[in-house]
C-alpha positions as CSV (number, residue, x, y, z in Angstrom):
1,M,199.8,89.8,279.7
2,K,196.1,90.1,280.6
3,A,193.0,89.4,278.6
4,S,191.2,92.9,279.4
5,E,194.8,94.3,277.3
6,L,194.9,92.1,273.9
7,R,190.7,93.5,273.5
8,G,191.4,96.6,273.6
9,K,194.0,95.9,270.8
10,D,193.3,95.5,267.0
11,Q,194.0,92.9,265.1
12,V,197.4,94.0,263.4
13,A,198.4,94.7,266.9
14,L,197.1,91.3,268.1
15,Q,198.7,89.5,264.9
16,K,202.5,91.8,266.0
17,E,201.8,91.0,269.7
18,L,201.4,87.0,269.0
19,N,204.2,86.7,266.3
20,D,207.1,88.3,268.7
21,L,205.7,86.2,271.2
22,L,206.2,82.6,268.8
23,K,210.2,84.4,268.4
24,A,210.5,84.4,272.2
25,Q,208.8,81.4,272.3
26,F,211.4,79.8,269.9
27,G,214.4,81.6,271.8
28,L,213.5,80.2,274.8
29,R,213.1,76.7,274.0
30,M,216.2,76.5,272.7
31,Q,217.7,77.7,275.7
32,T,216.2,75.3,277.1
33,A,217.3,72.5,275.5
34,T,221.0,73.7,275.9
35,Q,220.5,74.6,279.8
36,Q,221.2,78.0,279.4
37,L,217.4,78.6,280.8
38,S,217.8,79.5,284.3
39,N,213.9,80.4,284.8
40,T,211.6,77.8,283.5
41,S,208.1,79.4,284.7
42,Q,208.7,81.8,281.2
43,L,208.2,79.3,279.2
44,K,204.7,78.6,280.7
45,K,204.2,82.1,280.8
46,V,204.5,82.7,276.6
47,R,202.9,79.9,275.9
48,R,200.1,80.4,278.2
49,D,199.6,84.7,276.4
50,I,199.9,82.4,273.4
51,A,197.2,81.1,273.6
52,R,195.1,83.7,274.9
53,V,196.2,86.3,272.5
54,K,194.6,83.0,270.1
55,T,191.5,83.5,271.5
56,V,191.1,87.2,271.8
57,L,191.6,87.2,267.6
58,N,188.9,84.6,267.2
59,T,186.1,85.5,269.1
60,K,187.3,89.3,267.3
61,E,187.4,87.5,264.1
62,A,184.2,85.8,264.9
63,K,182.5,89.0,265.2
């Protein structure tokens, strides 16, 4: 997900996106713990997307 896509969304949509990403991160962490995750780069991508969403949310709240 690109930051330009996130900037076009409102705060409610960003909060929903953040919740979805956090649930996905939890699922990936559980798969890693049980050694069922074959593509470990997914965890890194989700973590970065979470950081992007939080950054965009913080900039929208500051305005």
